[in-house]
C-alpha positions in Angstrom: 10.6 6.2 -8.4 10.4 4.3 -11.7 7.5 3.6 -14.0 6.4 0.7 -16.1 4.7 1.3 -19.4 3.2 -2.1 -19.6 1.8 -4.2 -16.7 2.7 -7.9 -16.5 0.6 -10.5 -18.1 -0.9 -11.6 -14.8 -2.7 -8.3 -14.3 -6.4 -8.5 -13.6 -8.8 -7.5 -16.3 -9.0 -4.0 -14.7 -5.3 -3.3 -14.9 -4.4 -5.0 -18.2 -3.8 -1.6 -19.9 -0.7 0.5 -20.0 -2.1 3.7 -18.5 -1.0 2.9 -15.0 2.4 3.6 -13.7 3.7 1.0 -11.3 5.4 2.0 -8.1 9.0 1.1 -7.4 7.7 -1.4 -4.9 7.6 -5.2 -4.5 3.9 -5.1 -4.1 2.0 -6.7 -7.0 -1.0 -4.7 -8.2 -0.3 -1.4 -6.5 -0.3 1.7 -8.7 0.0 5.4 -8.3 -1.0 8.1 -10.7 0.2 11.6 -9.9 -1.8 14.6 -11.0 -4.9 12.5 -11.8 -6.9 15.7 -11.5 -6.0 19.3 -12.1 -5.7 22.0 -9.4 -8.9 23.6 -10.7 -10.7 20.3 -10.5 -9.3 19.9 -7.0 -10.6 23.3 -6.0 -14.1 22.6 -7.4 -14.2 19.1 -5.9 -13.4 20.3 -2.3 -16.0 23.1 -2.7 -18.6 20.6 -3.6 -17.6 18.3 -0.8 -17.7 21.1 1.8 -21.2 22.1 0.7 -22.4 18.7 2.0 -22.9 17.7 5.6 -20.2 15.7 7.4 -20.8 12.9 9.8 -18.5 11.7 12.6 -17.3 13.6 15.7 -20.7 12.9 17.4 -22.8 13.4 14.2 -24.6 10.4 12.8 -24.2 8.2 10.9 -21.0 6.8 12.6 -21.0 9.4 15.4 -18.2 7.5 17.1 -15.7 8.3 14.4 -13.1 10.8 15.5 -12.6 12.1 11.9 -15.3 13.5 9.6 -16.7 11.4 6.8 -19.3 11.5 4.0 -20.8 8.2 2.6 -22.3 8.0 -0.8 -23.9 5.0 -2.6 -23.9 2.9 0.5 -23.5 3.6 4.2 -20.9 1.6 6.0 -21.0 1.1 9.7 -17.6 1.2 11.3 -19.0 0.0 14.6 -20.6 -3.2 13.0 -18.1 -3.5 10.1 -20.7 -3.9 7.5 -22.9 -2.1 4.9 -26.1 -1.0 6.5 -28.0 1.0 4.0 -28.2 1.6 0.2 -28.2 5.4 -0.3 -28.8 5.3 -4.1 -26.6 6.6 -6.9 -23.5 8.7 -6.3 -23.8 12.5 -6.4 -23.2 14.3 -9.7 -19.9 16.0 -8.5 -18.2 12.6 -8.6 -19.3 11.7 -12.2 -16.2 13.1 -13.9 -14.0 10.9 -11.7 -15.8 7.7 -12.5 -15.8 8.7 -16.2 -12.1 9.2 -16.1 -11.5 5.9 -14.3 -13.3 4.1 -17.1 -11.7 6.2 -19.9 -8.2 5.4 -18.5 -9.3 1.8 -18.1 -8.4 1.7 -14.4 -11.8 -0.1 -14.1 -14.2 -1.8 -16.4 -17.9 -0.7 -16.5 -19.0 -4.1 -15.2 -21.1 -4.8 -12.2 -18.1 -6.4 -10.5 -15.9 -3.4 -10.9 -18.1 -0.3 -11.4 -17.7 1.8 -8.2 -21.1 2.1 -6.5 -19.8 3.5 -3.2 -17.6 6.4 -2.2 -16.4 7.3 1.3 -14.9 10.7 1.7 -12.6 11.1 4.8 -11.2 14.2 6.2 -7.9 13.9 8.1 -6.6 16.7 10.2 -3.0 16.8 11.5 -2.8 14.1 14.1 -5.4 11.8 12.5 -4.6 8.6 10.7 -6.0 5.1 10.1 -5.0 1.8 11.7 -3.6 -1.0 9.6 -6.4 -2.8 7.9 -7.4 -4.7 4.7 -10.8 -3.9 3.2 -13.1 -7.0 3.5 -13.1 -9.1 0.3 -16.5 -10.4 1.4 -18.0 -6.9 1.2 -15.9 -5.0 -1.3 -14.8 -5.8 -4.9 -11.3 -6.5 -6.2 -10.4 -2.9 -7.1 -10.0 0.1 -4.7 -9.3 3.6 -5.9 -8.4 6.4 -3.6 -7.9 10.0 -4.6 -6.0 12.3 -2.2 -6.5 16.1 -2.3 -5.2 19.2 -0.4 -2.0 17.9 1.3 0.4 15.0 1.3 0.9 12.1 3.6 2.6 8.7 3.7 0.7 5.4 3.5 2.3 2.2 4.7 1.6 -1.2 3.2 2.4 -4.2 5.5 2.2 -7.8 4.4 -0.4 -9.7 6.5 1.9 -12.7 7.1 5.2 -10.9 7.3 5.2 -7.6 9.1 8.8 -6.9 8.0 7.6 -6.7 4.4 6.6 -3.1 4.2 6.4 -0.4 1.6 5.9 3.3 2.3 4.3 5.4 -0.4 4.0 9.2 -0.7 0.5 10.3 -1.5 0.7 13.8 -3.1 -2.3 16.1 -3.5 -4.4 15.1 -6.6 -2.8 11.6 -6.8 -4.8 8.5 -7.3 -3.8 5.2 -5.6 -5.1 2.0 -7.2 -5.1 -1.2 -5.2 -5.5 -4.5 -7.0 -4.3 -8.1 -6.7 -1.8 -8.7 -3.9 -1.8 -5.1 -2.7 -5.6 -5.3 -2.3 -5.8 -8.7 -0.6 -2.4 -9.6 1.0 -1.4 -6.3 2.6 -2.8 -4.0 5.3 -2.5 -0.3 4.7 -2.3 2.4 7.3 -1.7 6.2 7.8 0.2 7.4 10.9 -1.0 10.1 13.2 2.3 12.0 13.0 2.0 15.7 12.3 5.4 15.7 10.6 6.7 12.8 8.4 9.9 12.3 6.4 10.1 10.8 2.9 13.5 10.5 1.2 14.9 13.2 3.4 12.0 15.6 2.7 9.9 16.9 5.5 6.1 16.3 5.1 4.0 18.6 7.2 0.5 17.1 7.7 -2.4 19.4 7.4 -6.0 19.0 6.3 -6.2 16.2 3.8 -9.3 14.7 2.2 -9.5 11.3 0.5 -12.1 10.0 -1.8 -12.1 6.2 -1.8 -14.2 4.3 -4.4 -15.2 0.7 -3.9 -17.7 -1.7 -5.4 -20.1 -3.3 -2.9 -20.4 -7.0 -3.8 -22.4 -8.3 -0.8 -25.5 -6.4 0.2 -29.2 -7.3 0.4 -30.7 -5.3 -2.4 -34.2 -6.0 -1.1 -33.6 -3.2 1.4 -35.3 0.0 0.5 -33.3 2.2 -1.7 -33.1 5.9 -1.4 -33.7 8.2 -4.4 -30.3 9.9 -4.3 -27.2 9.7 -2.2 -25.3 12.8 -1.2 -26.3 16.4 -1.6 -29.6 17.9 -2.6 -29.4 21.6 -3.5 -32.6 23.6 -3.1 -32.8 27.3 -2.4 -29.1 27.4 -1.3 -29.7 24.7 1.3 -27.9 21.4 1.5 -29.4 18.2 2.9 -27.6 14.9 3.5 -30.0 12.1 2.6 
């Protein structure tokens, strides 16, 4: 895997800096940053996440989901494929990540790019996601996804040419940044395979948690906002609002 110290001149405003390392991939606008967080930060992050209530597996919202999820900022309905509720600001335990996104200039602190939504997904061995492209009518031009706990492979397939594929290894604590062509012209997916192989190395799937940050660009803000998305700590109890 090679890196590029400077992105090409056609980069979006978000990725016009030299902090991002480009993948050895033909996909324009796809970037991977290994060790974006430390092991200690990973430990503290998963502890904060597990103190909050999960949905899915019969638990609303999105009870039909077979994997567990947590939605912050906005609630997205997988059944109706749209944003259905404004949950308010993101929880405090995500603040250091957004601050780092801005410090590293992966995003700009503008309304178009500032992440106002985070979906946390838990994948157990045997769980994956079908090929899809995040709706450009709903979500902004930059998607950032942090992987923690274990590794997996993610496949990018061109919408108009299924033979045009790239397979990327997502290591624990790595950050994937999707912009430009990788954001709009490709579907991305994760298999259900319990064991995968990458460059001859065996990847054993186990519990993996991803934190995907997006910017909602199409939502009726006249809907009633909630005071605070995420967790509320009071007398050692946790409530999902």
